[in-house]
C-alpha positions as CSV (number, residue, x, y, z in Angstrom):
1,M,137.1,97.5,95.3
2,Y,136.6,101.2,96.4
3,K,135.1,102.8,99.4
4,L,132.8,105.5,99.3
5,E,132.5,107.6,102.4
6,I,128.9,109.8,102.4
7,E,127.8,112.3,104.5
8,L,124.4,113.6,104.1
9,K,124.4,117.0,105.5
10,R,121.0,118.9,104.5
11,G,118.2,119.7,102.1
12,H,116.9,122.8,100.6
13,N,113.6,124.1,99.6
14,L,112.0,120.0,99.7
15,A,108.7,119.6,98.4
16,I,105.2,120.2,101.0
17,R,103.8,116.8,101.3
18,D,101.7,117.5,104.5
19,R,98.3,119.5,104.8
20,G,100.2,122.0,107.4
21,G,102.3,123.2,104.5
22,S,105.1,121.2,105.5
23,S,106.8,117.7,105.3
24,D,108.5,115.0,107.7
25,P,111.6,114.0,105.1
26,Y,113.5,111.3,105.1
27,V,116.6,109.8,103.0
28,K,116.8,106.3,101.3
29,F,120.3,105.5,99.5
30,K,120.1,102.6,96.7
31,L,122.6,100.6,95.2
32,A,121.9,97.9,92.5
33,G,118.3,97.9,93.3
34,K,119.1,97.2,97.3
35,E,118.6,99.9,99.9
36,V,121.9,100.7,101.7
37,F,120.8,103.4,103.8
38,R,118.2,105.2,105.3
39,S,118.4,108.7,107.2
40,K,116.5,109.4,110.4
41,T,113.2,111.3,110.0
42,I,113.1,115.4,110.4
43,H,109.6,116.2,111.3
44,K,108.0,119.4,109.6
45,N,110.9,121.0,108.1
46,L,111.4,121.5,104.2
47,N,115.1,122.8,105.1
48,P,116.3,119.8,107.2
49,V,119.6,119.2,108.7
50,W,120.8,115.2,108.8
51,D,124.5,115.5,109.2
52,E,124.7,111.6,108.9
53,K,127.3,109.6,107.8
54,T,127.7,106.4,106.2
55,T,130.4,104.1,104.3
56,L,129.8,101.7,101.4
57,L,131.7,99.4,99.6
58,L,132.0,99.2,96.0
59,D,132.9,96.4,93.3
60,C,132.9,98.7,90.6
61,L,132.0,102.5,89.8
62,S,129.6,101.7,86.9
63,E,126.4,101.4,88.8
64,P,125.1,105.0,90.1
65,L,123.8,105.6,93.7
66,Y,120.3,106.1,93.6
67,V,119.0,108.5,96.1
68,K,115.5,109.2,97.1
69,V,113.3,111.3,99.4
70,F,110.1,110.3,100.9
71,D,107.7,112.2,103.2
72,Y,106.7,110.0,106.4
73,D,103.1,109.4,107.1
74,F,102.6,107.5,110.1
75,G,100.1,104.6,109.2
76,L,99.9,105.5,105.6
77,Q,102.0,105.0,102.5
78,D,104.7,107.4,102.7
79,D,104.6,110.4,99.9
80,F,107.7,110.6,97.2
81,M,109.3,113.9,97.3
82,G,112.0,113.4,94.9
83,S,115.4,111.4,93.5
84,A,118.4,112.1,92.1
85,Y,121.5,109.8,90.6
86,L,125.1,110.3,91.8
87,Y,127.6,108.9,89.2
88,M,130.6,107.5,90.6
89,E,132.5,107.6,87.4
90,S,132.3,111.4,87.5
91,L,133.6,111.8,90.8
92,E,137.4,112.9,91.6
93,Q,139.2,110.3,94.1
94,Q,140.8,110.7,97.3
95,R,139.6,113.9,97.8
96,T,136.6,115.1,99.8
97,I,134.2,116.8,97.5
98,P,131.0,118.8,98.1
99,V,127.9,117.9,96.0
100,T,124.6,119.3,95.0
101,L,121.5,116.9,93.9
102,V,118.8,118.4,92.5
103,L,115.8,116.4,93.0
104,K,113.2,115.4,90.6
105,D,110.2,113.6,90.0
106,P,110.4,111.2,86.7
107,H,106.8,111.8,85.9
108,H,106.8,115.6,86.5
109,P,110.1,116.7,85.5
110,D,109.5,120.5,85.1
111,E,108.4,120.2,88.8
112,D,110.7,122.1,91.4
113,L,111.5,119.7,94.6
114,G,114.3,121.1,95.8
115,S,117.8,119.9,96.3
116,L,120.3,117.8,98.6
117,E,123.5,118.8,99.9
118,L,126.3,116.1,100.3
119,T,130.0,115.3,100.9
120,V,131.8,112.5,99.4
121,N,135.0,110.9,99.3
122,L,135.8,108.1,97.0
123,T,138.8,105.8,97.8
124,P,140.4,103.0,95.9
125,K,141.4,100.0,98.1
126,D,144.9,98.7,98.2
127,S,144.2,95.1,98.6
128,P,140.9,94.3,97.6
129,I,140.3,90.6,98.9
130,E,141.8,91.3,102.0
131,E,139.8,94.3,102.3
132,R,136.6,92.4,101.4
133,R,136.9,89.4,103.7
134,D,137.4,92.5,106.5
135,S,134.7,94.2,105.8
136,T,132.2,91.4,104.8
137,Q,133.4,90.1,108.3
138,Q,132.3,93.6,110.1
139,Q,129.5,93.9,108.2
140,S,127.9,90.8,108.7
141,T,128.6,91.3,112.5
142,R,127.1,94.5,112.7
143,L,123.8,93.1,110.6
144,S,123.9,90.1,113.1
145,E,124.0,92.6,116.5
146,L,121.4,94.8,114.8
147,H,119.3,91.9,113.7
148,R,119.4,90.6,117.5
149,K,118.7,93.9,118.5
150,W,115.8,94.4,116.9
151,Q,114.5,90.9,117.7
152,L,115.0,90.7,121.2
153,W,112.8,93.2,123.3
154,R,114.1,94.4,126.8
155,G,110.9,95.3,128.4
156,I,107.1,95.6,127.7
157,V,104.9,98.6,127.2
158,S,101.4,98.0,128.5
159,I,99.2,100.5,127.5
160,A,95.2,100.5,128.4
161,L,93.5,103.4,125.9
162,I,91.0,104.7,127.9
163,E,89.3,107.6,126.3
164,G,89.4,111.2,124.3
165,R,87.8,114.1,125.2
166,N,87.1,117.4,123.5
167,L,88.3,116.3,119.8
168,I,87.7,118.7,117.0
169,P,84.9,117.6,114.9
170,M,85.8,116.4,111.4
171,D,82.3,115.7,109.9
172,H,79.6,117.5,108.4
173,N,77.5,116.8,111.3
174,G,79.6,118.5,113.7
175,L,80.8,114.9,115.0
176,S,83.8,112.5,114.4
177,D,84.4,108.7,114.1
178,P,87.8,108.7,116.0
179,Y,90.5,106.0,116.2
180,V,93.9,106.1,117.4
181,K,97.2,104.7,115.9
182,F,100.4,103.9,118.2
183,R,103.6,103.7,116.8
184,L,107.0,102.5,119.0
185,G,109.9,101.9,116.5
186,P,108.7,99.1,113.8
187,Q,105.6,98.1,116.0
188,K,101.9,99.7,115.2
189,Y,98.6,99.4,116.5
190,R,95.3,100.4,115.7
191,S,92.1,100.9,117.8
192,K,88.6,100.1,117.3
193,T,86.8,103.2,115.6
194,V,84.0,104.8,117.7
195,P,81.3,106.6,115.6
196,K,79.6,109.9,116.1
197,T,81.4,111.3,119.0
198,L,84.0,113.8,120.2
199,S,84.6,112.1,123.2
200,P,84.9,108.3,122.5
201,Q,85.2,105.4,124.7
202,W,87.9,103.0,123.8
203,R,88.7,101.1,126.8
204,E,91.4,98.7,124.8
205,Q,94.2,96.9,126.4
206,F,97.8,96.1,124.3
207,D,101.0,95.4,124.9
208,L,104.4,96.7,122.6
209,H,107.8,95.6,123.2
210,L,110.6,97.9,124.5
211,Y,113.7,97.3,122.6
212,E,116.1,99.9,124.2
213,E,117.1,100.1,127.8
214,S,116.8,104.1,127.5
215,G,113.5,103.8,126.6
216,G,112.0,105.2,123.1
217,V,109.0,107.5,121.8
218,L,105.8,106.5,121.7
219,E,104.0,108.1,118.6
220,I,100.0,108.7,119.2
221,T,97.9,110.3,116.4
222,V,94.3,110.7,116.1
223,W,92.1,110.1,112.8
224,D,88.4,110.1,111.7
225,R,87.3,107.3,109.9
226,D,85.9,108.2,106.4
227,T,84.3,105.5,104.5
228,G,85.2,105.6,100.7
229,R,87.9,108.3,101.0
230,R,91.0,109.0,102.9
231,D,90.6,109.4,106.7
232,D,91.0,112.8,108.3
233,F,94.2,113.6,110.2
234,I,93.0,114.9,114.2
235,G,96.1,115.2,116.0
236,R,98.9,113.8,117.1
237,C,101.5,113.8,120.6
238,Q,104.4,111.8,121.6
239,L,105.5,110.4,124.4
240,D,109.4,109.9,125.7
241,L,108.8,106.6,127.8
242,S,112.6,107.1,129.2
243,T,110.7,110.0,131.4
244,L,108.8,107.7,133.0
245,A,109.6,105.4,136.0
246,K,109.4,101.6,135.6
247,E,107.2,99.0,137.3
248,Q,104.4,101.2,138.2
249,T,101.2,102.4,136.3
250,H,101.3,106.0,134.8
251,H,97.9,107.9,134.4
252,L,98.4,110.0,131.4
253,E,96.3,112.9,129.9
254,L,98.1,113.7,126.8
255,P,97.0,116.9,124.9
256,L,96.9,116.8,121.2
257,E,99.7,118.6,118.9
258,E,98.2,121.1,116.0
259,S,94.6,120.7,117.5
260,R,92.5,120.8,120.7
261,G,91.5,117.7,122.9
262,Y,93.3,114.9,125.0
263,V,94.0,111.5,124.8
264,V,94.0,109.3,128.1
265,L,95.8,106.3,128.7
266,L,97.4,104.3,131.5
267,L,100.8,103.1,130.6
268,T,103.2,100.3,132.7
269,L,106.9,99.7,131.8
270,T,107.8,95.8,133.1
271,A,110.9,94.2,132.3
272,T,110.8,90.9,131.0
273,A,114.0,87.9,131.5
274,H,112.7,85.4,128.9
275,V,113.0,86.4,125.3
276,S,116.0,85.0,124.1
277,I,117.5,83.5,120.7
278,A,120.2,80.8,121.0
279,D,122.0,78.0,119.4
280,L,121.2,74.3,120.7
281,S,124.4,74.3,122.8
282,V,122.8,76.8,125.0
283,T,119.2,75.9,125.6
284,P,117.9,77.0,128.8
285,L,115.6,74.3,129.8
286,D,118.3,71.9,129.1
287,D,120.2,72.8,132.4
288,P,118.9,70.7,135.0
289,Q,119.9,73.8,137.6
290,E,117.9,76.6,135.6
291,R,115.0,74.5,134.6
292,T,114.4,73.3,138.5
293,E,114.1,77.2,138.9
294,I,111.8,78.0,136.3
295,L,109.7,75.2,137.9
296,K,110.0,76.4,141.0
297,R,109.0,80.0,139.8
298,Y,105.8,78.6,138.0
299,S,104.9,76.1,140.8
300,V,101.7,76.5,142.8
301,L,103.0,78.2,145.8
302,K,103.8,81.1,143.4
303,S,100.3,81.4,142.0
304,F,99.3,85.0,143.2
305,S,102.7,86.6,142.3
306,N,102.8,88.6,139.2
307,L,99.7,87.8,137.8
308,K,100.8,88.5,134.2
309,D,103.7,85.9,134.2
310,I,102.1,82.8,133.2
311,G,105.0,80.8,131.8
312,I,107.4,80.3,129.2
313,V,107.6,78.3,126.1
314,Q,110.6,77.2,124.3
315,V,110.6,76.3,120.7
316,K,113.5,74.5,119.3
317,V,113.8,74.9,115.4
318,M,115.4,71.9,114.4
319,R,115.5,71.5,110.4
320,A,113.2,71.2,107.3
321,E,112.6,68.9,104.9
322,G,111.4,68.7,101.0
323,L,110.6,72.6,101.0
324,M,109.4,74.2,97.6
325,A,111.7,75.6,95.1
326,A,110.8,79.5,95.0
327,D,114.1,80.6,92.9
328,V,114.6,79.8,89.3
329,N,117.7,77.7,89.9
330,G,115.5,75.2,91.6
331,K,116.5,76.1,95.5
332,S,115.0,78.2,97.9
333,D,117.1,80.5,100.6
334,P,114.7,79.7,103.6
335,F,114.4,81.3,106.8
336,C,111.7,80.9,109.7
337,V,109.5,83.5,111.5
338,L,107.9,82.4,115.0
339,E,104.8,84.2,115.9
340,L,103.2,83.7,119.6
341,N,100.5,86.5,119.6
342,N,102.0,89.4,118.7
343,D,105.8,88.5,119.7
344,R,107.9,87.7,116.7
345,L,111.3,86.2,116.3
346,L,113.5,84.9,113.2
347,T,115.8,82.3,112.1
348,H,119.0,83.2,110.1
349,T,119.0,82.3,106.4
350,V,120.2,79.2,104.9
351,Y,121.1,79.6,101.3
352,K,120.4,77.6,98.1
353,N,118.9,74.5,100.0
354,L,115.4,72.8,100.1
355,N,116.5,70.7,103.4
356,P,117.8,74.0,105.8
357,E,119.0,73.2,109.0
358,W,118.4,76.0,111.6
359,N,119.2,74.3,115.1
360,K,118.0,77.6,117.0
361,V,116.3,78.0,120.2
362,F,113.8,80.5,120.7
363,T,112.3,81.4,124.4
364,F,109.0,83.6,124.8
365,N,106.9,84.6,127.4
366,V,103.5,83.0,127.7
367,K,100.8,85.6,128.1
368,D,97.8,83.6,127.6
369,I,98.1,79.5,127.6
370,H,95.5,79.4,124.9
371,S,97.9,80.9,122.6
372,V,98.8,79.6,119.0
373,L,102.2,79.3,117.8
374,E,102.7,80.0,114.1
375,V,106.0,79.2,112.5
376,T,105.7,80.2,108.7
377,V,108.7,79.4,106.1
378,F,109.7,82.1,104.0
379,D,112.2,82.2,101.1
380,E,114.3,85.6,101.1
381,D,114.8,87.1,97.9
382,R,117.0,90.4,97.9
383,D,114.9,92.9,95.7
384,R,111.6,91.9,96.8
385,S,109.2,90.6,99.5
386,A,110.0,86.9,100.5
387,D,108.0,84.1,99.2
388,F,105.9,82.1,101.4
389,L,106.8,78.6,101.6
390,G,104.6,77.1,104.1
391,K,102.9,77.4,107.3
392,V,102.2,75.4,110.9
393,A,99.9,76.9,113.5
394,I,99.6,74.8,116.8
395,P,97.9,75.6,120.2
396,L,100.4,75.5,123.0
397,L,98.1,73.2,124.8
398,Y,98.8,70.8,121.9
399,F,102.4,70.3,122.6
400,R,103.8,67.5,124.7
401,N,107.4,68.5,126.1
402,G,110.5,67.5,125.1
403,E,108.6,65.6,122.0
404,Q,110.5,66.4,118.4
405,K,107.9,66.0,116.0
406,G,107.4,66.8,112.3
407,Y,105.0,69.0,111.2
408,V,103.5,69.0,107.4
409,L,103.3,72.7,105.8
410,K,100.3,74.0,105.0
411,N,99.2,77.2,102.9
412,K,98.6,80.8,103.9
413,E,94.6,79.5,104.8
414,L,95.9,76.6,106.9
415,T,93.1,74.6,104.8
416,G,95.5,72.5,102.5
417,T,99.4,71.2,102.9
418,T,101.9,72.3,100.6
419,K,105.6,70.9,99.9
420,G,107.7,70.2,103.0
421,V,108.0,69.2,106.8
422,I,109.3,71.3,109.8
423,Y,110.8,69.5,112.9
424,L,110.0,71.1,116.0
425,E,110.6,70.5,119.7
426,V,108.7,72.2,122.3
427,D,108.3,73.0,126.0
428,V,105.8,74.8,127.8
429,I,106.0,75.6,131.5
430,Y,103.5,77.5,133.0
431,N,101.4,78.0,136.3
432,T,98.2,76.3,136.1
433,V,96.1,79.0,138.5
434,K,97.5,82.0,136.4
435,A,96.3,80.2,133.3
436,A,93.0,79.5,134.5
437,L,92.8,83.5,135.7
438,K,93.9,84.7,132.4
439,T,91.2,82.4,130.9
440,V,88.1,84.5,131.9
441,V,89.6,87.8,130.9
442,P,90.0,89.4,127.1
443,A,92.5,87.5,124.8
444,E,95.1,89.6,123.3
445,Q,94.3,91.0,120.0
446,K,96.6,90.6,117.0
447,Y,97.9,94.2,116.3
448,I,98.4,93.0,112.2
449,E,95.7,91.3,110.5
450,E,94.8,90.7,106.9
451,E,91.6,92.8,105.4
452,P,89.0,90.3,105.4
453,K,88.0,89.6,101.5
454,V,84.7,88.7,100.2
455,S,85.1,84.8,99.1
456,K,82.4,82.8,97.7
457,H,83.9,79.7,99.0
458,L,84.1,81.3,102.5
459,L,80.8,82.5,102.2
460,Q,79.5,78.7,101.7
461,Q,81.8,77.3,104.2
462,N,80.6,79.7,106.9
463,F,76.9,78.9,106.0
464,N,77.3,75.2,106.0
465,R,78.9,75.2,109.4
466,V,75.7,77.6,110.8
467,K,73.4,75.0,109.0
468,R,75.0,72.2,110.3
469,C,75.0,73.9,114.2
470,I,71.5,74.0,113.6
471,M,70.6,70.6,112.5
472,V,72.4,69.5,115.7
473,L,69.7,71.3,117.4
474,I,67.2,70.1,115.2
475,S,68.4,66.5,115.9
476,Y,68.2,67.1,119.8
477,G,64.5,68.3,119.3
478,T,63.6,65.7,116.8
479,Y,64.9,63.1,119.7
480,I,63.1,65.0,122.4
481,N,60.0,64.8,120.4
482,S,60.2,61.4,119.5
483,C,59.8,60.6,123.4
484,F,56.3,62.7,123.4
485,E,55.2,60.9,120.3
486,W,55.7,57.3,121.5
487,E,57.8,56.5,118.8
488,S,59.5,53.8,121.3
489,A,57.6,52.9,124.3
490,Q,60.4,51.9,126.4
491,R,62.3,55.1,125.7
492,S,59.3,57.2,126.4
493,I,58.5,55.4,129.5
494,F,61.9,55.9,130.9
495,S,62.0,59.6,129.9
496,F,58.7,60.1,131.7
497,V,59.7,58.7,134.6
498,M,62.9,60.6,134.8
499,F,61.2,63.9,133.6
500,V,58.9,63.3,136.6
501,L,61.9,62.3,139.3
502,V,63.8,65.6,138.1
503,V,61.2,67.7,138.4
504,W,60.0,66.6,141.4
505,N,63.3,66.8,143.3
506,F,64.8,69.3,141.3
507,E,67.3,71.8,143.3
508,I,69.4,74.8,141.3
509,Y,72.7,73.0,141.8
510,M,71.4,70.6,139.6
511,L,71.9,72.7,136.6
512,P,75.9,73.0,136.9
513,L,75.8,69.3,137.9
514,A,74.2,68.5,134.7
515,L,76.7,70.3,132.7
516,L,79.6,68.5,134.9
517,L,77.7,64.9,133.9
518,L,78.0,65.9,130.2
519,L,81.8,67.1,130.2
520,V,82.2,63.7,132.2
521,W,80.4,61.6,129.5
522,N,82.3,63.2,126.8
523,Y,85.8,62.8,128.3
524,F,85.6,59.2,128.7
525,F,83.8,59.3,124.9
526,S,86.4,60.9,123.7
527,S,88.2,58.8,121.1
528,S,84.6,58.5,119.5
529,R,84.2,61.9,119.3
530,D,87.8,62.2,118.2
531,I,86.6,59.5,114.9
532,T,83.5,61.5,114.3
533,M,85.3,64.6,114.0
534,E,88.2,63.1,111.7
535,A,85.3,61.6,109.6
536,M,83.7,65.0,109.8
537,F,86.9,66.5,108.6
538,E,87.5,63.9,105.8
539,W,83.7,64.4,104.6
540,E,84.5,68.3,104.4
541,D,87.7,67.5,102.6
542,E,85.7,65.2,100.1
543,E,83.3,68.0,99.5
544,E,85.7,70.7,99.0
545,D,87.6,68.1,96.4
546,K,84.1,67.6,94.7
547,D,83.5,71.4,94.7
548,D,86.4,71.7,92.9
549,K,86.1,69.5,90.4
550,D,82.7,70.6,89.7
551,S,84.2,73.7,89.6
552,E,86.4,73.1,86.6
553,H,83.1,71.8,84.7
554,K,80.8,74.5,86.0
555,G,80.1,77.6,83.7
556,F,79.5,81.3,85.4
557,M,76.0,81.0,85.5
558,D,76.3,77.9,87.3
559,K,78.5,79.6,89.8
560,L,76.0,82.5,90.0
561,Y,73.3,80.2,90.6
562,A,75.4,78.3,93.6
563,I,76.1,81.9,95.0
564,Q,72.3,82.8,94.7
565,D,71.2,79.7,96.6
566,V,73.4,80.9,99.6
567,F,72.2,84.4,99.9
568,I,68.5,83.2,99.4
569,S,69.1,80.9,102.4
570,V,70.2,83.8,104.5
571,Q,68.1,86.2,103.3
572,N,65.2,83.9,104.5
573,A,66.6,83.3,107.7
574,L,67.2,86.7,108.2
575,D,63.6,87.5,107.4
576,E,62.6,85.1,109.8
577,V,64.4,86.2,112.6
578,A,63.2,89.7,112.0
579,S,59.9,89.0,111.7
580,Y,59.4,87.2,115.1
581,G,61.1,90.3,116.8
582,E,58.9,92.7,114.9
583,R,55.8,90.5,116.1
584,I,57.2,90.4,119.9
585,K,57.2,94.5,119.2
586,N,53.8,94.9,117.9
587,T,52.2,93.0,120.2
588,V,53.5,95.1,123.0
589,N,52.6,98.4,120.8
590,W,48.9,97.8,120.2
591,T,49.3,97.4,116.6
592,V,46.4,94.8,116.5
593,P,44.6,95.5,119.8
594,F,42.8,91.8,119.9
595,L,45.9,90.3,120.0
596,S,47.3,92.6,122.9
597,W,43.9,92.0,124.8
598,L,44.8,88.5,124.4
599,A,48.3,88.8,125.7
600,I,47.0,90.7,128.8
601,T,44.9,88.0,129.4
602,A,47.1,85.2,128.9
603,L,49.6,86.8,131.1
604,F,47.4,87.8,134.0
605,L,46.6,84.4,134.1
606,A,49.9,83.1,134.0
607,T,50.6,85.6,136.9
608,V,47.6,84.3,139.3
609,L,48.8,80.6,138.6
610,L,52.3,81.3,139.4
611,Y,51.2,83.3,142.4
612,L,49.0,80.6,143.8
613,I,50.8,77.2,142.6
614,P,54.6,76.2,142.7
615,L,56.4,76.4,139.5
616,R,57.2,72.8,139.9
617,Y,53.4,71.4,139.9
618,L,53.1,73.5,136.6
619,V,56.2,71.9,135.0
620,L,55.1,69.0,136.0
621,A,51.4,69.1,134.6
622,W,53.0,70.7,131.4
623,G,55.3,67.5,131.1
624,V,52.4,65.1,131.9
625,N,50.3,67.0,129.5
626,K,53.0,66.6,126.7
627,F,54.0,62.8,127.3
628,T,49.8,61.8,127.4
629,K,48.8,64.1,124.5
630,K,49.7,61.4,121.9
631,L,48.2,58.4,123.9
632,R,44.9,60.5,124.7
633,D,44.5,61.3,121.0
634,P,46.7,59.7,118.5
635,Y,45.6,62.1,115.7
636,M,46.0,65.2,117.0
637,I,48.5,67.4,115.2
638,D,51.2,69.0,117.7
639,N,51.4,72.2,118.2
640,N,53.4,75.3,120.0
641,E,51.0,77.9,121.4
642,L,53.4,80.6,121.9
643,L,54.6,80.7,118.2
644,D,51.0,80.1,116.8
645,F,50.0,83.5,118.6
646,L,52.8,85.0,117.2
647,S,52.0,84.2,113.4
648,R,49.0,86.0,113.9
649,V,50.6,89.3,114.7
650,P,51.8,91.3,111.5
651,S,55.3,92.0,111.1
652,D,56.5,95.5,110.1
653,V,56.7,94.7,106.2
654,Q,53.0,93.3,106.6
655,V,51.7,96.3,108.7
656,M,53.0,98.4,105.9
657,Q,51.0,96.2,103.2
658,Y,48.3,96.3,104.7
659,R,48.0,100.0,105.7
660,E,44.9,101.9,104.1
661,L,46.1,104.7,101.8
662,K,44.3,107.9,102.4
663,V,41.9,109.4,99.3
664,D,40.7,112.7,98.9
665,P,38.5,113.3,95.7
666,G,40.1,117.0,95.4
667,Q,43.6,115.9,95.3
668,S,45.6,115.2,91.9
669,P,46.8,111.7,91.3
670,S,50.6,112.9,91.7
671,K,49.8,114.8,94.9
672,R,47.9,112.0,96.4
673,K,50.7,109.7,95.9
674,R,53.2,112.3,97.4
675,T,50.8,112.4,100.6
676,N,50.8,108.7,100.8
677,L,54.1,108.2,100.5
678,S,55.0,110.7,103.3
């Protein structure tokens, strides 16, 4: 065993990677492919001074230390600035020596990328076994403390991004499409893009976690969105949170560095007391006294104190069984990630085990009772990103307090099962009044979401969902129309009597009453509804299995025809909707004067009738006419007068098709074509 003490002192003439002729360099040390050290970032400096020290324990001297320098780019991939190797075997032991590493790019070996200045001291250990045990124990303790520090947040930074003022134009039209990126420690948030403006109005609210009691530096950058190429940088600013008073809202107008303009936001620092990770032996809600205090805190009597504090959720992650083997040895190194909106906590890793036991208790703040708890199981890999093993997602309202239950793990899309079962026990305590008030305000947006991808299966699924909703409406319409058609005399008579009674005695309070009765009816018949939903899901699964089996036998052209059918249906539906919208517009625009005069006549008569006759009588007359039309003339074809009228009004496409082209005998054919096109 050897101990290598390294002091990273400074860099000289490093490479330029930013547009301003500078860079934001930081350094990484790698040993055997694993990152063992990362320096702080020095902003806007090609000759940075770090003066940082680290100590590494080495098993042998044959493995060189790989040193890499990067330029930090907020929100983008960091730029490579050069690398070098430090060979241990060439170092003189038990003596501090200066080392200069010349940085090179393997792809461009002749490029001058500057150098790094270090001091190193390599010392052999007298008793390797004892030293290894002590250092491993110290390193494990240090990593455990660091792990907990960067998981458990001390407070919440609530940010309301209001607007931008007087931003610089980045596009050829003299405007920009600005959006804002925020970064606080490892957390990131990106606002929506406001197109074509220099004074954007974002009006977004979100929360970030405060991990350090002293605060932290909030980095804010403003960008111009450019489709098809790299977004343009507009400006940046930084905010030291330690300078702000807590438990009060600050109205801030932050000027952008390197640019003109301001970002306006409201920021509030609040403390939190409920986020924790513990073993089963110190479960907070299992203590009767503490549970009583928590129940009292979220009782109905405290409904209007601190409206943002809705409740807490305690999750016991017990164990998993029958997980997927992700490693070549037939085992996995599983750990769990728990996510509740943007709150994220992790368990420890259980190595080489397909039936791990974690026995950890996690406590979250409840910001929205309609939030979904996501528990994802990963396999830890030393030199690459973790492998996905399975996932479950359960809304908080679905849990029964104190019930330990096994959940079958699903795939990433949560559409099918994968190997393994995870056992959880969840307790949710919340204030009903606060939860109800939170329901009618915008839900919290998730900061990190995967970019949507084009999927034929997803397109077909969404099309079928819309089609199913439309078919339900059509079935209701068909049922109502059957009452008018007297397909069942008993049903039509009952419907007619109910229609007359409701219209004659109608009051405005009957509208919410009807919805109330509908909800009560479904509540008592929820079991049949659940059976129907299960049957629907089973039918969907059967259809998906059928599609999967069919897709194995289908060729490329068959799949292309299936996509084409969906696109044709969507295209026809959009054409129908657009045509009716254009026909209403063309009626008002006097595209066909005869139809516009006819509309004026009908609207005038409707105005007179509504002025002279109460609406109740007119609705009653309309209903009597609809119910008796079939009795008066059994062979009459049913129609809708309004749709029949609109079908006579041309859409914009038809107006273009019917337009007369100008003919000038003196013009050449090519010039006449250009005139008509213009």
